[in-house]
C-alpha positions in Angstrom: -1.0 -7.1 -24.5 2.6 -7.5 -23.2 4.5 -10.7 -22.3 7.5 -11.0 -20.1 9.6 -14.1 -19.8 10.8 -14.4 -16.2 14.3 -15.7 -15.2 12.8 -19.1 -14.3 11.3 -19.4 -17.7 7.8 -18.4 -16.6 5.7 -16.2 -18.8 3.7 -13.2 -17.5 1.1 -11.4 -19.6 -0.5 -8.1 -18.9 -2.5 -5.6 -20.8 -0.5 -2.4 -20.4 3.2 -2.8 -19.6 5.5 -5.6 -18.4 6.1 -3.9 -15.0 2.4 -4.1 -14.2 2.6 -7.9 -13.7 4.9 -7.4 -10.8 2.9 -5.0 -8.6 1.7 -5.8 -5.1 1.1 -3.1 -2.6 1.5 -3.7 1.2 -0.9 -1.5 3.2 -1.9 -1.2 6.9 -3.6 1.2 9.3 -0.6 3.6 9.0 -1.0 3.9 5.2 -2.5 7.4 5.1 -3.1 10.4 2.8 -0.7 10.5 -0.2 0.3 6.8 0.3 -3.4 5.9 0.2 -3.8 7.8 -3.0 -0.8 6.0 -4.6 -2.0 2.6 -3.4 -5.5 3.3 -4.8 -4.1 4.4 -8.1 -1.9 1.3 -8.4 -4.8 -0.8 -7.5 -7.3 0.8 -9.9 -5.0 1.5 -12.9 -2.5 -1.4 -12.8 -4.7 -4.0 -11.0 -2.1 -4.2 -8.2 -3.6 -6.2 -5.3 -3.5 -4.6 -1.9 -2.2 -6.9 0.8 -2.5 -6.1 4.5 -5.1 -4.3 6.6 -7.5 -1.5 5.9 -5.7 1.9 5.5 -6.1 4.9 7.7 -8.8 6.8 5.7 -7.3 10.2 5.2 -8.7 11.5 2.0 -9.3 15.1 2.7 -7.2 18.3 2.4 -7.7 21.2 4.7 -6.8 24.8 4.8 -6.2 26.8 8.0 -8.1 30.1 8.1 -7.1 32.8 10.7 -10.2 34.3 12.3 -10.7 38.0 12.9 -9.9 37.8 16.7 -6.3 37.1 15.7 -5.9 34.0 18.0 -8.5 31.6 16.7 -8.2 29.4 13.6 -10.7 27.4 11.6 -9.9 24.3 9.6 -11.8 24.3 6.3 -11.9 21.1 4.2 -11.0 22.1 0.6 -10.5 18.8 -1.2 -11.8 15.3 -1.0 -9.7 12.6 -2.6 -10.9 9.6 -4.6 -9.1 6.8 -6.4 -9.2 6.7 -10.3 -12.3 4.5 -10.1 -14.0 7.0 -7.7 -13.5 4.9 -4.5 -13.8 7.2 -1.5 -10.9 7.1 0.9 -11.8 9.6 3.6 -12.9 8.0 6.9 -13.2 4.5 5.4 -9.8 3.7 4.0 -8.9 1.2 1.3 -9.9 -2.4 1.9 -7.1 -4.9 1.0 -7.7 -7.6 -1.5 -5.8 -10.1 0.7 -6.2 -9.5 4.4 -3.1 -10.0 6.6 -2.3 -8.5 10.0 1.3 -9.2 11.1 1.9 -9.9 14.7 3.3 -7.0 16.7 7.1 -7.2 17.1 8.0 -7.2 20.8 11.7 -6.7 21.8 12.9 -6.7 18.2 12.7 -4.8 15.0 12.3 -5.7 11.3 15.7 -5.8 9.7 15.5 -2.5 7.7 14.8 -4.2 4.4 17.3 -7.0 4.7 15.8 -10.3 4.1 18.5 -12.4 5.8 17.7 -11.0 9.3 21.4 -10.8 10.0 21.2 -7.2 11.3 21.8 -7.1 15.1 18.4 -7.5 16.9 16.6 -7.7 13.6 13.9 -10.1 12.5 13.9 -11.4 9.0 11.3 -9.8 6.7 10.7 -13.3 5.5 9.1 -14.0 8.9 6.5 -11.3 8.2 3.3 -13.1 7.1 2.2 -10.1 5.0 5.5 -10.1 3.1 5.1 -13.9 2.6 1.5 -13.4 1.3 2.6 -10.6 -1.1 5.4 -12.8 -2.4 3.0 -15.7 -3.0 0.6 -13.3 -4.8 3.5 -12.1 -7.0 4.5 -15.7 -7.8 0.9 -16.5 -8.7 0.7 -13.6 -11.2 3.5 -15.2 -13.3 2.0 -17.7 -15.8 
């Protein structure tokens, strides 16, 4: 068991390492393949909550096989991926622990990681309801 004292005097306890207390993974329908594997591993191994929408569901690796006619190819599935706790990803995706679907941004863009929204034409990341929900979840993990 590890304990970490936060800057505000709050105490966080976790069973493996101090950084584990501060993990939240934002996911959506564009989270696919390797990013799904990472999200699943963080969720299963570090109890990192998934926040957002169900992921894409690409949990299969394929190999291209050239056929004898020289022009045709065949895709052969060679691997199927699972999370550390054997959750299947392929065609079903990962389900978030906290569901949040941000509104589509029309005529603007998120501000490239800046939280002040001062970038020209940018919207503050603090206006994203999923970022807000993730921040609330992080705050709730601190004791």
